[in-house]
C-alpha positions, 0 to 999 in steps of 0.5 A: 294237165288239161281240164278234162284230166282233173277230177271233181275235187281238183276242179272245185279247188281250182274254181275257188282260187280266184274268189279266195284271192279276192277275199284275201285282197279285200281283207288286206285292203280293209286292214290297211284302211284302203277302203272307203267304208261308204262304198265298200264295207269290210268282209267281217261286216258282210258276214255279220249282216249275213248272220243277222239276215238269217236270224231275222228271216229276211235273207231266207224269205227273199231267197225263196221268193226269188227262186220260186219266181224265177223257176215258175217264169223259166218253166213257163217260158222254156216250155212254150219256147220248146214247143214253138222251136220244135214246131218252127224247126220241123214245119216250113209253113210254121217257119214262114209264119213265125220265124220273121216275127220271133227274129224281130222280137228277140232283138228287143232288150228284155227290160225294154218290155217292162213299161208295156208289161206294166201297162198290160198286167200292172206291177204285181206278180203277173208282170214279173212272171211274164217278163221272166218267161219272155226272157226264157222263151227266145233262147229256148225257141232258138235252140230247139229250132236249130236242133230240129232244123239242122239234123246232120245229113248222114243221120237223115240218110240212115232214116231213109235207108231204114225206111223209117216213117215220119214218127219213127224219124222224129223219135229216133233221128231228129229229136236225139240229134236235137238234144245238144242244141235244146240243152244249150237253149235250156241253159241260156234260157235259165241264165236270162230268166235269172237276170230277168228275175233280178231286174223285175224285182229290183226295178219295182223295189226301187220305185221306178215302177210304183209298187211293192216288191219282194225277193233279192232284187227288192232287198238290194233296192231297199239296201241301196235306198238306205245306203246299206252297202253291207246288204248290197254286197250280201245281196249280190253275193247271194244272187251270184251263188244261187245263179251258179248253183242253178247253172250247175244243176242244169249242166249236170242234167245235160251231162246225164243226157249227153255224157260226152260234154266237157266238165 
């Protein structure tokens, strides 16, 4: 049975098999005393810490701060990246001006920008949002550029046969053909923006950059400083769950636009 023939409940159950097996293995290792409590705590301890974190508001507060920061930075970076990508994909002049610079700058690791952004914007919210937006910009720009630039020749030929003008060619031929590449860039930009959000929060929260932070990254940094491995595991779990949820939302949106995508 292939993945495409499975219904949604079957896909969900299949996806839960490995996480469930890992939790069972984790519980068994704890029950037999095979875990070093200073490094990996028991699942029950993580569950207890989760309850306490929700009760005192630390987990909801950190989650909301991280989500808002990620979505704002992603929206800014992806919007600018989309505009640049479309411009470069459609204009040979713009491609000659901007493409070499973008191709060079995207080779720089995202976190390598932190010292420079810190010097420019300080260690507050502007620096974090800028870093997240920067991470979202490049994949979105590249996806939009590739989509607009690599429209299949038969599509363009249809436009010529129908004698479409420039505007009609863009709206009826180029942009619809570019949608899959644009959506792929959108998905990748969200993934990188989410990583950038955690990195910005964590590095500030650990004091590698002088300043105060909030969000799940700072929550993890504080947990590490105080050797609270239960909080570390809980923070990692929440980052993973939220990241998966955001990714599935974007994929679901993509399927509505191009329903022939695989599940």
